[in-house]
C-alpha atoms as an extended CHARMM CRD file, in Angstrom:
* protein
*
       111  EXT
         1         1  MET       CA             -2.5270000000      -11.6410000000       13.4660000000  PROA      1               0.0000000000
         2         2  GLN       CA             -1.1840000000       -9.9460000000       10.3610000000  PROA      2               0.0000000000
         3         3  TYR       CA             -2.7550000000       -7.0370000000        8.5240000000  PROA      3               0.0000000000
         4         4  LEU       CA             -2.2410000000       -5.3220000000        5.1960000000  PROA      4               0.0000000000
         5         5  VAL       CA             -2.2010000000       -1.5370000000        5.4120000000  PROA      5               0.0000000000
         6         6  ALA       CA             -2.5090000000       -0.3880000000        1.7890000000  PROA      6               0.0000000000
         7         7  ILE       CA             -1.7780000000        3.1720000000        0.6690000000  PROA      7               0.0000000000
         8         8  TYR       CA             -4.1570000000        4.4590000000       -2.0110000000  PROA      8               0.0000000000
         9         9  HSD       CA             -3.2400000000        7.0130000000       -4.6480000000  PROA      9               0.0000000000
        10        10  PRO       CA             -5.5950000000        8.5170000000       -7.2250000000  PROA      10              0.0000000000
        11        11  THR       CA             -4.7650000000        7.4510000000      -10.7810000000  PROA      11              0.0000000000
        12        12  ASP       CA             -3.5210000000       10.9860000000      -11.4780000000  PROA      12              0.0000000000
        13        13  TYR       CA             -1.2490000000       11.0000000000       -8.4020000000  PROA      13              0.0000000000
        14        14  ASP       CA              1.6970000000       13.3430000000       -8.8030000000  PROA      14              0.0000000000
        15        15  PRO       CA              4.7310000000       12.0540000000       -6.8730000000  PROA      15              0.0000000000
        16        16  SER       CA              6.3300000000       15.5070000000       -7.0760000000  PROA      16              0.0000000000
        17        17  ILE       CA              4.1030000000       16.5010000000       -4.1130000000  PROA      17              0.0000000000
        18        18  GLU       CA              6.1820000000       14.1550000000       -1.9380000000  PROA      18              0.0000000000
        19        19  ASP       CA              8.4630000000       16.6670000000       -0.2420000000  PROA      19              0.0000000000
        20        20  ALA       CA             11.2850000000       16.1390000000        2.2420000000  PROA      20              0.0000000000
        21        21  GLN       CA              8.9310000000       16.5270000000        5.2290000000  PROA      21              0.0000000000
        22        22  MET       CA              6.6510000000       13.7880000000        3.9120000000  PROA      22              0.0000000000
        23        23  SER       CA              9.6510000000       11.4690000000        3.4590000000  PROA      23              0.0000000000
        24        24  ARG       CA             10.7580000000       12.1810000000        7.0450000000  PROA      24              0.0000000000
        25        25  ASP       CA              7.2280000000       11.5300000000        8.3310000000  PROA      25              0.0000000000
        26        26  ILE       CA              7.1090000000        8.1550000000        6.5460000000  PROA      26              0.0000000000
        27        27  ASP       CA             10.6300000000        7.2640000000        7.7440000000  PROA      27              0.0000000000
        28        28  ASP       CA              9.6420000000        8.1840000000       11.3190000000  PROA      28              0.0000000000
        29        29  LEU       CA              6.5160000000        6.0210000000       11.0660000000  PROA      29              0.0000000000
        30        30  ASN       CA              8.5500000000        3.0930000000        9.7270000000  PROA      30              0.0000000000
        31        31  ASP       CA             11.0300000000        3.5090000000       12.5920000000  PROA      31              0.0000000000
        32        32  GLU       CA              8.1590000000        3.5470000000       15.1050000000  PROA      32              0.0000000000
        33        33  MET       CA              6.6120000000        0.4210000000       13.5720000000  PROA      33              0.0000000000
        34        34  VAL       CA              9.9440000000       -1.4180000000       13.6600000000  PROA      34              0.0000000000
        35        35  ALA       CA             10.6220000000       -0.3540000000       17.2710000000  PROA      35              0.0000000000
        36        36  ALA       CA              7.1710000000       -1.6160000000       18.2880000000  PROA      36              0.0000000000
        37        37  GLY       CA              7.7580000000       -4.9410000000       16.5120000000  PROA      37              0.0000000000
        38        38  ALA       CA              4.7140000000       -4.3220000000       14.3050000000  PROA      38              0.0000000000
        39        39  ARG       CA              6.2870000000       -3.9510000000       10.8570000000  PROA      39              0.0000000000
        40        40  LYS       CA              6.9990000000       -7.2210000000        9.0840000000  PROA      40              0.0000000000
        41        41  PHE       CA              7.4540000000       -5.8050000000        5.5860000000  PROA      41              0.0000000000
        42        42  ALA       CA              6.8380000000       -2.5570000000        3.7280000000  PROA      42              0.0000000000
        43        43  GLY       CA              7.1480000000       -1.4870000000        0.1400000000  PROA      43              0.0000000000
        44        44  GLY       CA              6.2880000000        1.2660000000       -2.2720000000  PROA      44              0.0000000000
        45        45  LEU       CA              5.0270000000        0.3690000000       -5.7170000000  PROA      45              0.0000000000
        46        46  ARG       CA              6.0460000000        1.8170000000       -9.0540000000  PROA      46              0.0000000000
        47        47  PRO       CA              3.3100000000        3.4960000000      -11.1560000000  PROA      47              0.0000000000
        48        48  PRO       CA              0.5000000000        1.3360000000      -12.5810000000  PROA      48              0.0000000000
        49        49  SER       CA              1.8890000000        1.9310000000      -16.0800000000  PROA      49              0.0000000000
        50        50  THR       CA              4.7230000000       -0.4570000000      -15.1560000000  PROA      50              0.0000000000
        51        51  ALA       CA              2.3500000000       -3.2960000000      -14.2270000000  PROA      51              0.0000000000
        52        52  LYS       CA              1.6580000000       -6.5000000000      -16.1510000000  PROA      52              0.0000000000
        53        53  SER       CA             -1.6390000000       -8.3500000000      -15.8140000000  PROA      53              0.0000000000
        54        54  VAL       CA             -2.0810000000      -12.0620000000      -16.4670000000  PROA      54              0.0000000000
        55        55  LYS       CA             -5.5830000000      -13.3200000000      -17.3110000000  PROA      55              0.0000000000
        56        56  LYS       CA             -6.7910000000      -16.8440000000      -17.9600000000  PROA      56              0.0000000000
        57        57  GLN       CA             -8.9620000000      -17.1750000000      -21.0550000000  PROA      57              0.0000000000
        58        58  ALA       CA            -11.9450000000      -19.5200000000      -21.5230000000  PROA      58              0.0000000000
        59        59  ASP       CA             -9.7710000000      -21.9060000000      -23.5500000000  PROA      59              0.0000000000
        60        60  GLY       CA             -7.2610000000      -22.1240000000      -20.6790000000  PROA      60              0.0000000000
        61        61  SER       CA             -4.6010000000      -19.9890000000      -22.3370000000  PROA      61              0.0000000000
        62        62  LEU       CA             -3.0230000000      -17.0880000000      -20.4910000000  PROA      62              0.0000000000
        63        63  VAL       CA             -2.7810000000      -13.5580000000      -21.8360000000  PROA      63              0.0000000000
        64        64  VAL       CA             -0.2830000000      -11.0280000000      -20.5130000000  PROA      64              0.0000000000
        65        65  THR       CA             -1.1690000000       -7.3610000000      -20.9860000000  PROA      65              0.0000000000
        66        66  ASP       CA              0.4890000000       -4.0910000000      -20.0020000000  PROA      66              0.0000000000
        67        67  GLY       CA             -1.0090000000       -2.0910000000      -17.1840000000  PROA      67              0.0000000000
        68        68  PRO       CA             -3.0650000000       -2.7790000000      -14.0810000000  PROA      68              0.0000000000
        69        69  TYR       CA             -5.7160000000       -5.4890000000      -13.9240000000  PROA      69              0.0000000000
        70        70  LEU       CA             -8.5340000000       -3.1270000000      -12.9740000000  PROA      70              0.0000000000
        71        71  GLU       CA             -9.4140000000        0.3000000000      -14.2610000000  PROA      71              0.0000000000
        72        72  THR       CA            -10.1480000000        2.2860000000      -11.1170000000  PROA      72              0.0000000000
        73        73  LYS       CA             -9.9510000000        5.8070000000       -9.7570000000  PROA      73              0.0000000000
        74        74  GLU       CA             -7.4760000000        4.7500000000       -7.0610000000  PROA      74              0.0000000000
        75        75  LEU       CA             -4.5560000000        2.3250000000       -7.0500000000  PROA      75              0.0000000000
        76        76  ILE       CA             -2.2840000000        0.8940000000       -4.3910000000  PROA      76              0.0000000000
        77        77  GLY       CA              0.8560000000        3.0030000000       -4.1680000000  PROA      77              0.0000000000
        78        78  GLY       CA              2.5120000000        1.0450000000       -1.3740000000  PROA      78              0.0000000000
        79        79  PHE       CA              1.7960000000       -1.0690000000        1.6600000000  PROA      79              0.0000000000
        80        80  TRP       CA              2.8510000000       -2.4140000000        5.0440000000  PROA      80              0.0000000000
        81        81  ILE       CA              2.4270000000       -5.9130000000        6.4090000000  PROA      81              0.0000000000
        82        82  LEU       CA              1.9290000000       -5.4810000000       10.1430000000  PROA      82              0.0000000000
        83        83  GLU       CA              1.6890000000       -7.7750000000       13.1220000000  PROA      83              0.0000000000
        84        84  ALA       CA             -0.9960000000       -6.4770000000       15.4800000000  PROA      84              0.0000000000
        85        85  ALA       CA             -3.0020000000       -7.8910000000       18.3610000000  PROA      85              0.0000000000
        86        86  SER       CA             -6.3080000000       -6.6580000000       16.9050000000  PROA      86              0.0000000000
        87        87  MET       CA             -7.9590000000       -4.7610000000       14.0790000000  PROA      87              0.0000000000
        88        88  ASP       CA             -8.1580000000       -1.7590000000       16.4090000000  PROA      88              0.0000000000
        89        89  GLU       CA             -4.3830000000       -1.7890000000       16.8460000000  PROA      89              0.0000000000
        90        90  ALA       CA             -3.8770000000       -2.1040000000       13.0760000000  PROA      90              0.0000000000
        91        91  VAL       CA             -6.2610000000        0.8170000000       12.5150000000  PROA      91              0.0000000000
        92        92  GLU       CA             -4.1960000000        2.9520000000       14.9090000000  PROA      92              0.0000000000
        93        93  TRP       CA             -1.1540000000        2.3050000000       12.6910000000  PROA      93              0.0000000000
        94        94  ALA       CA             -3.3070000000        3.1170000000        9.6480000000  PROA      94              0.0000000000
        95        95  ARG       CA             -4.2840000000        6.4570000000       11.1870000000  PROA      95              0.0000000000
        96        96  LYS       CA             -0.5990000000        7.3140000000       11.4850000000  PROA      96              0.0000000000
        97        97  ALA       CA              0.0060000000        6.0960000000        7.9320000000  PROA      97              0.0000000000
        98        98  THR       CA             -2.7610000000        8.3310000000        6.5840000000  PROA      98              0.0000000000
        99        99  VAL       CA             -1.1540000000       11.3510000000        8.2630000000  PROA      99              0.0000000000
       100       100  ALA       CA              2.3900000000       10.4730000000        7.1370000000  PROA      100             0.0000000000
       101       101  CYS       CA              1.4420000000        9.5740000000        3.5430000000  PROA      101             0.0000000000
       102       102  ARG       CA             -1.2510000000       12.2490000000        3.1830000000  PROA      102             0.0000000000
       103       103  VAL       CA             -3.5560000000        9.8260000000        1.3330000000  PROA      103             0.0000000000
       104       104  PRO       CA             -6.2080000000        7.2730000000        2.3680000000  PROA      104             0.0000000000
       105       105  VAL       CA             -5.1920000000        3.8110000000        3.5170000000  PROA      105             0.0000000000
       106       106  GLU       CA             -7.0820000000        0.5420000000        3.9080000000  PROA      106             0.0000000000
       107       107  VAL       CA             -6.5810000000       -2.1180000000        6.5740000000  PROA      107             0.0000000000
       108       108  ARG       CA             -7.3600000000       -5.7740000000        5.8420000000  PROA      108             0.0000000000
       109       109  PRO       CA             -6.5860000000       -8.8600000000        7.8950000000  PROA      109             0.0000000000
       110       110  PHE       CA             -4.8980000000      -11.8880000000        6.3830000000  PROA      110             0.0000000000
       111       111  PHE       CA             -6.4930000000      -15.3400000000        6.6800000000  PROA      111             0.0000000000
């Protein structure tokens, strides 16, 4: 089964807090995930200000706007796609991700 482990940043997240130790911790976690055969894909996302949103209007037309689709207090800053035998196993990876990234993460299974 595959799971999304999403990293959440507050909208006012300051990437300057990401020091060399944090980068090493994330690299070590990625290495561990790869060695275990769990990591299928991982990626960090650029700030929400770089996003484009596409919305369908009542008349069927599409409108493209700058910025994220939702106005929220937290946004996805990056993610992993993991292969895991169970939700419990995916949550164990998420625990490690929370420590390495120093922010909350969410785990969701794919259909």
